[in-house]
N, C-alpha and C positions, 0 to 999 in steps of 0.2 A: 791246879796241878802242883803236887808236892815234890816231884822230882822228874827229870827228863824221861819221857816215854810213859808216864802214868797220867791218865786223863779221867776226870769225873764225867758223869753222864751228860751234863750240860755242855761240856767242852767237846765231847764226841759228837753230839748233835750239831754244834756249831761247825765242826769240820765237815760234816756231811753237807750242810747247807752251803758251805763255801766251795763245795766240789773238790776239796782236798782229799777227802776219802770217798771211796765208792765201794759197793759190794760186788763190782764186776769190772772188767776191762772195757772202758767206754771208747768207741771209735768216733772221731770227729773229722769232718771234712768241710772245705770251703773253696770258693773260687769258681772257675769256669765249669759249666755243667752241660755242655751242648750234646753230649752223648750219654748222659745219665751217670757219669762217673762219680758223682758225689753220693750216689746210693740213696737218694731221697725219693725215688720213684717218680721223678719229674726231670725236667731239663732247665730248671730255674737256677740262675747264678746265685751264689751266696758270698757276701763280703764279710761275714762273721762266721765263726765255727757253728756247725749244726751237727747233732748227734745221729749216728747211724744205729738203728736198732740192733740189739744183740750183745753178747758178752764176748770180748775179744782178747787174745793173748799176746800177739806180737805182730810187727810190721816188717816187711822187707824194704825194697826200694821200688818206687814208681817213677818212671822216667818219661812219661808222656801225659798229655791232657786227655787221651782217649781211653785209658784203662786204669783200673784201680784194684787193689786186693788187700786182704788181711787174713790172718790165721787165728783160729779159735784154740781154746785150751785143749780140745780133743785132737789137735793136729790136722783138722780139716782146713782146706784152703778155699776161700771165697773170693769171687772176682766180679767186676761190674764195669760197664762202659762200652767203649768202641769195640767193634768186632769184625771189621771188614776183612781182615787177613786170617780170621780164625784165632786171633791172638788172645781170646779169652779161654781157649782150651776146652770149649764146651761142645765140640764136634758140630758146630754150626757157625753161621755168620750173623746171628741175631744180636742186636744190642741189648744190654741189660741195664736197667736203671735202679736195680736193687741187688744185693749180694746173691750170687748163685754159686753153688758148690761145685768145685772140680772134683772128680772122683778120687778117693784115697783118704787116709786118716793119719798119715805120718809125715806130712809136709813140714819142713823146718825153715826154709828161707826162699826168697824169690827176687827176681828183677822183672818188672812188667813194663812193656812199651806198647805203642800203638801199632806195631808191626809184628812183634814176636816177644816171647817170654821165656825165661829160664827159671827153674826152681830145683831145690834139693830136697831130699827126704832124709829122715833120721837114720836110714840104713846106708847112707853114703852114696846113694844114686843121684844122678843129675838128669833132669828132664827138660825138653824143649818143645815149643809149639809156635805156630804162626808162619810167617813168610820165610821161605828157605832160599831166597835169591842168593846165588853164588855159594851155596852150601852154608848159609848163615846159621843154620841150626846145629851144625856139628854132628849130624847123624849119619855121616858117610854116604850121603846121597847128593847128587848134583843139584843145580839150582833151577831146573826147568819148573814151570808152573805146577805140574802135577806132583812135585815133591813137597809142596807146602803141607803143613800139618795143622789140623784144627782141634786136635786133642793131644795130650802129653805123649811124647815119644822119647824113649831113653837114649841118652848119650852114653856110649860104652864106658864101663868102669863102676866100681863100688867103693872107691876111697876118696870121693870128692868131699872137701871140707864143707860143713853145713853152717858155719858161722857167718857173721856179718861181713860185708865187703869181700866176699870170696867169689862172687860172680860178677862178670862185666858184660855189657852189651855195647857194641858199636853199630854203625849204620847198617852194615851187611856182615855181621859176624859177632863173635863173642869170645869169652875166655873164662877160666875158672881155676881155682887153686885146689890142689889135693892135700890130704892130711900129711904127706911127707914134705910139704913146702914147695913142691914143684908147681909151675904155672903153665897152663896149656891154653892155646888160642886156636881160632879157626875162622873161616869166612873169606871175604874178598880183601886182598892185600893191596888195594889200589894206592893207598897213601902210606904203606908200611905199618898199618895198624895191627897186623898180626905179630909184628915184632920179632921175626925170625931171620931177618937180613937175607931173605931169598930174592928171587927175581920178582920184578914189579908186575902188578896186575894179574896175579895168579889167584885161582880159587882153591881154597883148602877146606875140604868138607868134613875133615875129621880132626880132633884135637891134636895139635902139634906142640911140642914142648919149647917154651922160651928158656934160654940158658939160665941156670941158677937153681938152687934148691932151698933157699931161705926166704921165699916170698911170703908176705904176711897179709896184705890187703891189695885189692885190685878194683879199678873202676874204668868205665868206658864212656866216651863221648861220641860225636858224630863220626870222626875218622881217626881217633887217637885213643890211647890208654895211658893211665897212670897206675903205678904200683909201688908199694913200700915193701921193704925187707925187714927182717927181725932185728937188724943192726941199726934201724932208724933211718936208713937212707931212702930217698924217693927217686923214682925212675920214670921216664916218659918216652913215648915213641908214637909215630904216626904223623898226621898233618899238624901244621903249626900256625893255622890262621889266628890272627890276633895275638900271637905269642902264647897260645894256650899250653904249650909244652913247658913253659916256665924256665927255659934254658938260656935266656938272655940272647936269643937270636931272632932274626926276622922270620916272617911267615913262609918265605921261600925255602927255608931249611927244614924240610921234613926229615924224619928219622925212621929208618926201617929196623932198628934194633934199640934196646933200652939205652938211654943217656941219662946220667945222674943230674938231678937238680941239687945244688949245694945244700949241705946240712946233714946232720946225723941224729936229729931228734924228731923226725917226722913220724906221724902215726897213721892216720887214715886219709886217703885221697878222694877227690870228687872232680868230675868233669861235666861240663854242660856246654854244648855248642862250641864256641870259640873262647872258652875260658876254663880255668882250673882253680882248684882250692884244696887245702889240706889242713888238718889239725896237727899240732905238735904235742908231745908228751907233757909239756908244761901248761897245757890248757889254752894256748893261743890259737887263733885262726888266721890263716894266710890265704891270699887270693892273687890271681894274675890273669892276663889275657885281655879280651875285649870288654870294655866297661860301659857300653852305650846306655843301658838302662840304670846304671848305678849299682848293679848287682854285685860288684866286687867290694862294696862297702867303702869305696874311696870317693871323696868329693871332687871327682874329676871324670871327664868322659874320655880320658886318654887310654891308650893301650899300655899294658904293663907286661913286659916280657920276662920279668923276674918276680918272685913272690914279694908281696907287700902285706904288712899286718893289717887286719881288720880291727880298727880301734886299738885300745890298750888292754882289753879285758883278758884275764887269765883263767876264767871260770867256765869256758866252753866245755861241754861234755864231749870228749874226743871221739866217742863212739856214736854220737847222736847228732851229727851235722849232715845236711844234705844240700845238693846244688842242682838246680834245674829250672827251665822255663823263665829265666831272668830273675830267679830268686835264690839267694844264698842265706843260710842260717840254720838254726837248730836249737837244741836244748842247752841250757847252762846247768851247772851242777846243783842249783837250787830247784830245778824242775820247771823253770820258766822257759818260754819259747820266744825266740827273737828272730826276725826276718828282715832282709834288706833287698831292695831291687824294684822291679816293676810291679804295677798294681792295676793293670788294665781291667781285670775281671774280679777284683777284690781278693786276690790271692795272698795279700799280706794280712788279711784278717782284721783290718782296721775299721770295718763298717763304712767303707768308702770305696769309690772306684776311681781309676785313672790318676791317682796321686802316688807317684813313685818316691822312694826314699833311698838316699845314698848312705844312710847310717841305720843300723839295726833298730827296729821298733818291736815292742813286746806285743804278742798275741794274748788276749785275756785267758786266764786259767793256768793251771799247773799240769804238766804232762810227763809221761814216763817213756814215751817212744815217739819217733817221728818217722813216717814211712817213706817220704820222698816227695818231691815236687814234680808234678807233671808239668807240661808246658805252662799251664795257667791254673793249676789247682793243687791243693795241699791236703794231706792226711796226717793225723796225729792221734796218739792214744793216751788215754788216762787210765792208769791201773791203780789198784789199792795201794796206799802208802801206809807204812807202819808208823806208830807214834814217834819212834826215834827219828823218822825222816821229816817230821813236821816241826 
């Protein structure tokens, strides 16, 4: 190589063989596969990354072991795995062990779970399908069993933001950000997870605005939400089991409206069960809450009710971290993928089972995107890298 970004033919060949370059977007999966969610046309678990056939463009978020999804270059959305609640959006309840297309060609982002899913299109529309208990789909229909949807149904509006971390799912509800920076939530408000400081235990079946107009990113857990604003502040509301709200209070102190977590340099938030995490603009990663499997990246099984830094690294890609299923981690700025937490089903990608880690370990290969961690499975994406990135 004579200068940066210029390679001879032998060097190009070497990069292909190292899987640093590829001529397509390669989708890789590993971990639990009891519902075919690894898209290998079987139900065999994998403790190392295995490739899914096809050329892929981007990933959204997967927040269950039951379902999985990815988007291709042509804007088509493909889904696989568990389908008891119609959560695959295929107008049936048949499991899929290989990718199956959801109708449409302009999908832009998604959050997939084992009970329901939300997705945006490039035209600014927001769609929902799956279990509608307590109005969880936000389609202005109550939560009786007949209101469930096994194919995409539009949530009213055409100005939903289509970017990353703009959609949230909680146990019986959800939320999303619009292009004007407003945040809207819906569903069962049992623990204050809707964040509108209204009466307890109400069902809200249509999007209702959370106060404020400068929301940037949002995420959901079992019964809580986290969201950042454009000024770098981080806010939490809902249940506080294990200290998951990060507000230095006990779990009895649930919040029905947003409460600020100290700091003004927060970027993207993540929630999983009874724990939370977030990246900062300086490339650091922080976590808090319940730490039983070591998924907070702390060498202790204590509960942390305030954010603590994961290691000392400042090279986390602030857009490409995910949290779920007892696993925290994501991409660093050099394209490497690092994970920490439980490993019952090989979800840490270390070619082993049942060996948990309380410090991040690297998954072999270089990656361009990470889709999310189901309860016990992982998806990630390798896309073509330019010479200047190598």
